[in-house]
C-alpha positions in Angstrom: -15.8 27.4 43.1 -17.9 24.3 43.1 -20.8 26.2 41.6 -18.6 27.5 38.8 -17.5 23.9 38.0 -21.1 22.7 38.0 -22.1 25.7 35.7 -19.2 24.9 33.4 -20.2 21.2 33.3 -23.8 22.1 32.5 -22.7 24.3 29.7 -20.5 21.6 28.3 -23.3 19.1 28.6 -25.7 21.5 26.9 -23.2 22.3 24.2 -22.6 18.5 23.7 -26.3 17.9 23.5 -26.8 20.8 21.0 -23.9 19.5 18.8 -25.3 16.0 18.9 -28.7 17.2 17.9 -27.2 19.3 15.1 -25.1 16.5 13.8 -28.0 14.0 13.9 -30.3 16.5 12.1 -27.6 17.1 9.4 -27.1 13.4 9.0 -30.9 12.8 8.6 -31.1 15.8 6.2 -28.2 14.4 4.1 -29.7 10.9 4.0 -33.2 12.3 3.0 -31.7 14.5 0.3 -29.5 11.7 -1.1 -32.5 9.4 -1.2 -34.6 12.0 -3.1 -31.8 12.7 -5.5 -31.3 9.0 -6.2 -35.0 8.5 -6.9 -35.2 11.6 -9.2 -32.0 10.7 -11.1 -33.1 7.1 -11.4 -36.4 8.1 -12.9 -34.8 10.6 -15.2 -32.3 8.1 -16.5 -35.0 5.5 -17.0 -37.0 8.0 -19.0 -34.0 8.9 -21.1 -33.1 5.3 -21.7 -36.6 4.4 -22.8 -36.7 7.4 -25.2 -33.3 6.5 -26.6 -34.3 2.8 -27.1 -37.6 3.8 -28.8 -35.6 6.2 -31.1 -33.1 3.5 -31.9 -35.9 1.0 -32.7 -37.6 3.6 -35.0 -34.3 4.4 -36.7 -33.5 0.7 -37.2 -36.8 0.2 -38.9 -36.5 3.3 -41.1 -32.9 2.4 -42.0 -33.9 -1.2 -42.8 -36.7 0.1 -45.1 -34.4 2.7 -46.7 -31.6 0.1 -47.3 -34.1 -2.2 -49.1 -35.5 0.5 -51.2 -32.4 2.6 -51.8 -29.7 0.3 -53.1 -28.4 1.5 -56.4 -25.6 1.1 -58.9 -22.2 2.7 -58.2 -20.7 4.7 -61.0 -17.1 5.8 -60.4 -16.4 9.2 -61.9 -12.7 9.0 -61.3 -10.3 11.5 -59.8 -10.5 15.3 -60.0 -7.7 17.8 -59.4 -9.3 21.3 -59.1 -8.4 24.8 -58.2 -10.5 26.2 -55.4 -11.7 29.8 -55.3 -9.6 31.0 -52.3 -8.7 34.7 -52.8 -5.5 35.0 -50.8 -3.6 31.9 -52.0 -4.1 29.1 -54.5 -5.5 26.0 -53.0 -6.0 22.7 -54.8 -8.4 19.9 -54.2 -7.8 16.3 -55.2 -10.9 14.1 -54.8 -12.3 10.9 -56.1 -16.0 11.0 -56.7 -18.5 8.2 -57.2 -22.3 8.3 -57.5 -24.9 5.8 -56.8 -27.8 5.8 -59.2 -31.2 4.0 -59.1 -31.7 0.7 -60.9 -34.3 0.3 -63.7 -36.6 -2.7 -64.1 -34.8 -3.6 -67.3 -31.2 -3.6 -65.9 -31.0 -7.2 -64.9 -33.3 -9.2 -67.3 -31.2 -12.4 -67.1 -31.7 -12.7 -63.4 -35.5 -12.1 -63.9 -35.5 -14.9 -66.5 -33.7 -17.3 -64.1 -36.2 -16.5 -61.4 -39.1 -17.2 -63.6 -37.7 -20.6 -64.8 -35.6 -19.7 -67.9 -36.5 -20.8 -71.4 -38.2 -24.1 -70.5 -35.1 -26.2 -71.3 -35.4 -26.1 -75.1 -31.9 -25.7 -76.6 -29.2 -23.5 -75.2 -29.9 -19.8 -74.5 -27.8 -17.1 -76.0 -25.2 -15.8 -73.5 -26.7 -12.9 -71.7 -25.0 -9.5 -71.9 -23.4 -8.3 -68.7 -25.9 -5.9 -67.2 -23.3 -3.8 -65.4 -21.4 -3.4 -68.7 -24.6 -2.1 -70.4 -25.3 0.3 -67.5 -21.7 1.6 -67.7 -22.2 2.2 -71.4 -25.4 4.1 -70.7 -23.7 6.2 -68.0 -20.7 6.9 -70.2 -22.8 9.1 -72.5 -23.5 11.3 -69.5 -20.1 11.3 -67.9 -18.6 14.4 -69.6 -21.6 16.5 -68.5 -21.6 14.9 -65.0 -17.8 15.5 -64.6 -18.4 19.1 -65.7 -21.1 19.6 -63.1 -18.8 18.2 -60.4 -15.9 20.4 -61.5 -18.1 23.5 -61.6 -19.6 22.8 -58.2 -16.4 22.0 -56.3 -14.2 24.7 -58.0 -16.7 27.4 -56.9 -16.0 26.6 -53.2 -13.3 27.8 -50.9 -11.0 25.5 -48.9 -12.7 26.7 -45.7 -16.1 25.7 -47.0 -14.9 22.2 -48.0 -13.0 21.7 -44.9 -16.1 21.3 -42.8 -18.5 18.3 -42.8 -21.4 20.6 -43.5 -19.6 22.1 -46.5 -19.0 18.7 -48.0 -22.6 17.6 -47.4 -23.8 20.8 -49.1 -21.6 20.1 -52.1 -22.9 16.5 -52.3 -26.4 17.8 -52.3 -25.8 20.4 -55.0 -23.9 17.8 -57.1 -26.8 15.4 -56.7 -29.3 18.1 -57.9 -27.0 19.0 -60.9 -26.6 15.4 -62.0 -30.3 14.6 -61.6 -31.1 17.5 -64.0 -28.5 16.0 -66.5 -30.0 12.5 -66.3 -33.4 14.0 -67.0 -35.4 11.3 -65.1 -33.7 8.3 -66.8 -32.1 7.5 -63.5 -31.9 9.3 -60.1 -28.8 9.9 -58.0 -29.3 8.3 -54.6 -26.0 9.6 -53.1 -22.7 11.1 -54.0 -19.5 9.8 -52.3 -16.1 11.4 -52.0 -13.2 8.9 -51.8 -9.8 10.5 -51.4 -10.3 14.1 -50.4 -7.1 16.2 -50.1 -6.9 20.0 -49.9 -3.4 21.6 -50.5 
């Protein structure tokens, strides 16, 4: 009986030692794998962050340059209420459209004269015409053709096409090309903006 108890105790001790070794080995393995994962993830995150910050810096520089070069004159084309070309049911679009066109060197002569020192102080200068009023008069001659181009473009779309951001961007690009051909190089459309945009 005593031998059986000793054999049982030895087995229990062996089992306890084995379990202890297994648990210690698993703990060491867990710690090592956690450390390796931490280092790998830390390096990956650092690389991604450096790439993102470089991209943001590049974008910031490009946007700054574009903003300086690409500021134009806003021309409001007004509201449009159009039938869309949906086949199954009639859909309407109500949209406000504005375009931004490039400036000419001759658009703001009064400001250029003030920068260069004016008229030398002899007498009083004639009141300058409002440059924005002159630009609006110039653009008014094109407005019927421009409005027609907008109507033709948007009314050829379905409500599903115009419901997506990509569809709106495509329409803006097409309208830009149509208006640039109407302006014939006198000015260039920098961007088309939709204000109110309701499909019913």
